[in-house]
C-alpha positions as CSV (number, residue, x, y, z in Angstrom):
1,M,-22.7,-10.5,29.9
2,S,-22.5,-11.2,26.1
3,E,-23.0,-14.4,24.2
4,L,-21.1,-13.1,21.2
5,V,-17.7,-14.7,20.7
6,L,-14.7,-12.5,19.9
7,P,-13.3,-13.8,16.6
8,R,-9.9,-15.4,16.2
9,V,-8.2,-15.1,12.8
10,D,-5.4,-17.4,11.7
11,G,-2.2,-16.0,10.3
12,V,-1.3,-13.1,12.6
13,Q,0.0,-15.0,15.6
14,G,3.3,-13.3,16.7
15,A,2.9,-10.5,14.1
16,R,3.7,-7.0,15.2
17,C,0.6,-4.9,14.4
18,F,0.4,-1.1,14.4
19,V,-3.2,0.2,14.6
20,T,-4.1,3.8,14.1
21,G,-7.4,5.0,15.5
22,A,-7.1,2.1,17.9
23,A,-9.2,3.8,20.7
24,G,-12.1,4.4,18.3
25,F,-15.1,2.2,17.7
26,I,-13.9,-0.2,15.0
27,G,-10.3,0.2,16.1
28,S,-10.9,-1.0,19.6
29,S,-12.6,-4.2,18.3
30,L,-9.8,-4.7,15.8
31,V,-7.2,-4.5,18.7
32,R,-9.2,-7.2,20.5
33,V,-9.4,-9.4,17.4
34,L,-5.7,-9.1,16.8
35,A,-4.8,-9.7,20.4
36,N,-7.2,-12.7,20.6
37,S,-5.5,-14.1,17.4
38,G,-2.1,-13.9,19.1
39,A,-0.7,-10.7,17.6
40,D,1.5,-8.1,19.4
41,V,-0.5,-4.9,19.1
42,V,0.6,-1.2,19.3
43,A,-2.5,1.0,19.6
44,F,-1.9,4.5,18.3
45,D,-4.5,7.3,18.8
46,N,-4.7,11.0,19.7
47,L,-8.0,10.5,21.6
48,A,-9.7,13.2,19.6
49,T,-12.8,11.0,19.1
50,G,-11.6,7.7,20.5
51,H,-11.6,7.0,24.3
52,A,-8.8,5.5,26.3
53,E,-11.4,3.4,28.2
54,N,-12.2,1.6,24.9
55,L,-8.9,-0.2,25.3
56,A,-9.5,-1.1,28.9
57,G,-10.0,-4.8,29.5
58,V,-8.1,-6.0,26.4
59,R,-5.8,-8.2,28.5
60,E,-8.7,-9.7,30.4
61,E,-10.7,-10.4,27.3
62,T,-7.8,-11.8,25.1
63,G,-5.0,-12.8,27.4
64,R,-2.6,-10.3,25.7
65,E,-1.8,-6.6,26.4
66,A,-2.0,-3.9,23.8
67,R,0.6,-1.1,24.1
68,F,-0.9,2.3,23.8
69,I,0.9,5.3,22.2
70,H,-0.7,8.7,22.1
71,G,-0.1,10.4,18.8
72,D,-1.6,12.1,15.7
73,V,-1.3,10.5,12.3
74,R,-0.4,13.9,10.8
75,D,2.8,13.9,13.0
76,R,5.2,12.3,10.7
77,E,8.1,12.7,13.1
78,K,6.3,10.8,15.8
79,L,5.3,8.1,13.3
80,A,8.9,7.8,12.2
81,R,9.8,7.0,15.8
82,V,7.1,4.6,16.7
83,L,6.1,2.8,13.5
84,P,9.4,1.0,12.6
85,G,9.4,-2.6,13.6
86,A,5.7,-3.2,12.7
87,D,4.9,-6.1,10.4
88,L,1.4,-5.0,9.6
89,V,-0.2,-1.5,9.7
90,F,-4.0,-1.1,10.1
91,H,-4.9,2.5,9.3
92,L,-8.3,3.5,10.8
93,A,-7.7,7.0,12.3
94,C,-10.1,9.5,10.9
95,L,-12.7,12.1,11.7
96,G,-16.3,11.2,10.8
97,V,-19.0,12.1,8.4
98,R,-21.0,14.4,10.8
99,H,-17.7,16.2,11.8
100,S,-17.1,17.0,8.1
101,L,-20.4,18.9,7.9
102,H,-19.2,21.6,10.4
103,S,-15.4,21.3,10.1
104,P,-14.6,20.2,6.5
105,F,-11.0,21.5,6.4
106,E,-9.9,19.7,9.5
107,N,-11.8,16.6,8.3
108,L,-9.9,16.5,5.0
109,D,-6.6,17.2,6.7
110,V,-6.9,14.3,9.1
111,N,-8.5,11.8,6.7
112,A,-6.4,12.6,3.6
113,R,-3.1,14.1,4.7
114,G,-3.0,11.8,7.8
115,T,-3.4,8.8,5.5
116,L,-0.5,10.1,3.3
117,S,1.7,10.4,6.5
118,V,0.9,6.8,7.5
119,L,1.7,5.5,4.0
120,A,5.0,7.4,3.8
121,Q,6.2,6.1,7.1
122,A,4.9,2.5,6.4
123,R,6.9,2.6,3.1
124,A,10.0,3.9,5.0
125,A,9.6,1.1,7.6
126,K,9.2,-1.6,4.8
127,V,6.2,-3.1,6.5
128,K,4.7,-6.3,5.1
129,R,1.3,-4.8,4.4
130,V,-0.9,-1.7,5.1
131,V,-4.6,-2.2,5.4
132,H,-6.3,1.1,4.7
133,T,-9.8,1.4,6.1
134,S,-12.0,3.5,3.8
135,S,-15.8,3.8,3.9
136,S,-18.9,3.0,2.0
137,E,-19.5,6.7,2.0
138,V,-17.2,7.0,-1.0
139,Y,-20.0,5.7,-3.1
140,G,-22.7,8.2,-2.2
141,T,-26.2,7.1,-2.8
142,A,-26.5,3.8,-4.7
143,K,-27.1,4.0,-8.4
144,H,-27.8,0.3,-8.5
145,V,-27.8,-2.5,-5.9
146,P,-26.1,-4.4,-4.6
147,M,-23.0,-2.3,-4.8
148,S,-19.8,-4.0,-5.9
149,E,-16.4,-2.4,-5.8
150,E,-16.9,-1.3,-9.4
151,H,-19.9,0.9,-8.5
152,A,-19.2,4.6,-9.3
153,T,-17.7,6.7,-6.5
154,D,-19.7,9.9,-6.0
155,P,-19.3,11.0,-2.3
156,H,-21.9,13.4,-0.9
157,T,-19.8,14.9,1.9
158,V,-16.3,16.1,2.5
159,Y,-15.9,13.0,4.7
160,G,-16.7,10.7,1.8
161,A,-14.4,12.7,-0.5
162,S,-11.6,12.6,2.1
163,K,-11.9,8.8,2.5
164,L,-11.8,8.5,-1.3
165,D,-8.7,10.7,-1.4
166,G,-7.1,8.5,1.2
167,E,-7.7,5.2,-0.6
168,C,-6.5,6.7,-3.9
169,C,-3.3,7.6,-2.2
170,A,-3.1,4.1,-0.8
171,R,-3.4,2.5,-4.3
172,A,-1.0,5.1,-5.7
173,Y,1.6,4.0,-3.1
174,W,1.2,0.4,-4.4
175,R,1.5,1.4,-8.0
176,C,4.4,3.9,-7.6
177,Y,6.4,2.4,-4.8
178,Q,5.1,-1.2,-4.5
179,T,4.1,-0.4,-0.9
180,P,1.9,-3.5,-0.1
181,V,-1.5,-1.9,0.4
182,V,-5.0,-3.3,0.6
183,V,-8.1,-1.0,0.8
184,V,-11.2,-2.1,2.7
185,R,-14.6,-0.3,2.5
186,P,-16.7,-1.2,5.6
187,F,-20.4,-0.6,5.3
188,N,-22.1,0.7,8.5
189,A,-20.7,-1.1,11.5
190,Y,-22.3,-1.3,14.9
191,G,-21.6,-3.1,18.1
192,P,-19.6,-2.8,21.3
193,R,-18.1,0.7,22.0
194,S,-20.0,2.3,19.1
195,H,-20.5,6.1,19.6
196,S,-23.8,7.7,20.6
197,E,-22.4,11.1,21.6
198,G,-21.7,14.3,19.8
199,D,-20.9,14.4,16.1
200,S,-19.5,10.8,16.3
201,G,-23.0,9.5,17.2
202,E,-24.1,6.5,15.1
203,V,-27.7,5.6,14.5
204,I,-28.0,2.2,16.3
205,P,-26.4,3.3,19.6
206,R,-28.3,6.6,19.4
207,F,-31.6,4.8,18.9
208,L,-30.8,2.3,21.7
209,V,-29.7,4.9,24.3
210,R,-32.8,7.0,23.7
211,A,-35.1,4.0,23.8
212,L,-33.6,2.8,27.0
213,V,-34.4,6.1,28.7
214,G,-37.9,6.1,27.3
215,K,-37.4,8.6,24.4
216,A,-38.4,8.1,20.8
217,P,-35.7,7.5,18.2
218,V,-35.1,10.5,16.0
219,I,-35.0,10.0,12.3
220,F,-33.7,12.5,9.7
221,G,-36.2,12.8,6.9
222,D,-38.8,10.2,6.1
223,G,-36.8,7.1,7.2
224,S,-36.7,5.6,3.7
225,Q,-32.9,5.8,3.7
226,T,-31.3,2.3,3.7
227,R,-28.0,0.9,5.1
228,D,-26.2,-2.4,5.2
229,F,-25.4,-2.8,8.9
230,T,-22.5,-5.1,9.7
231,H,-21.5,-6.2,13.2
232,V,-18.1,-4.7,14.2
233,Y,-16.7,-8.2,15.0
234,D,-17.3,-9.2,11.3
235,S,-15.7,-5.9,10.1
236,A,-12.7,-6.3,12.3
237,A,-12.1,-9.9,11.3
238,A,-12.3,-8.9,7.6
239,L,-9.6,-6.3,8.2
240,V,-7.3,-8.9,9.8
241,R,-7.9,-11.3,6.8
242,A,-7.1,-8.4,4.5
243,A,-3.7,-8.2,6.2
244,V,-2.8,-11.9,5.9
245,T,-4.4,-13.1,2.6
246,P,-1.6,-13.5,0.0
247,N,-1.4,-11.9,-3.4
248,I,-4.1,-9.2,-2.9
249,E,-1.9,-6.1,-2.9
250,G,-3.6,-3.1,-4.5
251,E,-7.1,-4.6,-4.2
252,T,-10.2,-3.0,-2.8
253,F,-12.9,-4.9,-0.8
254,N,-16.4,-4.1,0.3
255,V,-17.2,-5.5,3.7
256,G,-20.9,-5.6,4.5
257,A,-23.6,-8.0,5.8
258,G,-25.5,-8.2,2.5
259,R,-28.8,-7.0,4.0
260,E,-30.5,-3.7,3.2
261,I,-32.7,-2.2,5.9
262,R,-34.7,1.1,6.1
263,I,-33.9,3.4,8.9
264,D,-37.6,3.6,10.0
265,E,-37.6,-0.2,10.2
266,L,-34.4,-0.1,12.2
267,A,-36.2,2.2,14.7
268,R,-39.0,-0.3,15.1
269,I,-36.5,-3.2,15.6
270,V,-34.6,-1.2,18.3
271,V,-37.6,-0.2,20.4
272,R,-38.9,-3.8,20.3
273,A,-35.5,-5.1,21.3
274,V,-35.5,-3.0,24.5
275,G,-39.1,-3.7,25.3
276,R,-40.5,-0.3,24.4
277,P,-42.6,-1.0,21.3
278,E,-44.9,1.9,22.1
279,L,-42.2,4.4,21.2
280,S,-42.9,5.9,17.8
281,A,-40.0,7.5,15.9
282,E,-39.8,11.3,15.7
283,H,-39.0,12.7,12.2
284,I,-37.1,15.9,11.7
285,E,-35.5,17.6,8.7
286,P,-33.1,15.6,6.5
287,R,-29.4,15.7,7.4
288,P,-27.3,17.6,4.8
289,G,-25.5,15.4,2.4
290,D,-27.2,12.2,3.7
291,V,-26.6,9.1,1.6
292,L,-30.0,7.7,0.8
293,R,-29.2,4.1,-0.1
294,L,-26.3,1.7,0.7
295,F,-26.4,-2.1,0.1
296,A,-23.1,-4.0,-0.2
297,D,-22.0,-6.7,-2.6
298,S,-19.3,-8.3,-0.6
299,S,-18.9,-11.3,-2.8
300,K,-15.3,-10.4,-3.6
301,A,-14.4,-10.3,0.1
302,A,-16.3,-13.6,0.6
303,R,-14.3,-15.2,-2.2
304,L,-10.8,-13.9,-1.5
305,L,-10.9,-13.1,2.3
306,A,-13.4,-15.7,3.4
307,H,-15.5,-12.8,4.8
308,Q,-18.9,-13.7,6.2
309,S,-21.6,-12.1,8.2
310,S,-21.6,-14.3,11.3
311,V,-23.6,-12.1,13.7
312,A,-27.3,-11.8,13.0
313,M,-28.6,-8.3,13.4
314,A,-31.1,-9.3,16.1
315,D,-28.3,-10.8,18.1
316,G,-26.0,-7.9,17.6
317,I,-28.6,-5.3,18.7
318,A,-29.6,-7.5,21.7
319,D,-25.9,-7.7,22.7
320,L,-25.4,-4.0,22.5
321,A,-28.6,-3.3,24.5
322,T,-27.3,-5.7,27.2
323,R,-23.9,-3.9,27.3
324,L,-25.6,-0.5,27.6
325,R,-27.9,-1.8,30.4
326,A,-25.0,-3.2,32.3
327,L,-23.5,0.3,32.5
328,G,-26.4,1.2,34.9
329,D,-29.3,3.7,34.6
330,D,-27.2,6.7,35.5
331,A,-24.6,6.0,32.9
332,V,-27.2,5.5,30.2
333,R,-28.9,8.8,31.1
334,A,-25.5,10.5,30.9
335,L,-25.0,9.0,27.4
336,D,-28.4,10.3,26.5
337,A,-27.5,13.8,27.7
338,N,-24.5,13.8,25.4
339,I,-26.5,12.9,22.3
340,V,-26.5,15.8,19.8
341,V,-29.4,15.2,17.4
342,R,-28.5,17.9,14.9
343,S,-24.8,17.2,15.0
344,W,-24.0,19.0,11.8
345,A,-24.8,22.5,13.3
């Protein structure tokens, strides 16, 4: 079905890896990259926004099983039971940016306090490294581009603030307790198992699903917003490299593709990719707190982690469209029915 090759990363073969948020979008690709690279994976998720079916097929795709444990990162007692024995911890569990617009207290609780819980138990378990997954949303709108890790952090939403809180706690655990932590800030990921539904819906799968059923993409505002879209395989591979590269404890890394694209241009790319170029985007009111410009400088990750953008955007979008079509017309229509356009309400 897909011509994209699942990455294999050296250095994790036989490692015991504990992944929070494993049934989510990036987490489910990370589980596959780890398993494909020979790691033993424990997938931890409460399925609040992730889906158990996202972990289906891991053995068939990689030749290795991932063991699933249902749990919440705020539950320190459960973490104390299931995390010991891990060599590497990948912390991805969070609630997203749209969720923070209608439920800011819960969002902060999961993203900040949940991170602190994971850090505390990772320290107690004496793990070899924690890779904390933050977000480009900590920057807010770019003040200059491309944006290096030294760019000012000025989050526009509680989500962005909560992710910044989490990464500050991660660096504090390194400084105070020498817990070996690395922080990664992925820019906008897309690819297999990305969310189109509800307040988790991301722009590329939303545009694709709507176009596949003959509906116009919906753009918040005038479409001049820009993003640096990175295929999830590249994001996941960078997370694995952040876990095994020596002597980078306490460091923070941007992970992007190094290409800035306007959202109105993205809409045109998507409708052409599915053979519906006649569909013109519908513009509605701007989304509250929307970041207007993101464009990554990932040169530090390229230099120290050997990060590269290996999946061209045209190939990544074509692959995702193929995967969606393979679900069948009824399934795509069901996905469209679950899209919530004004997901901040």
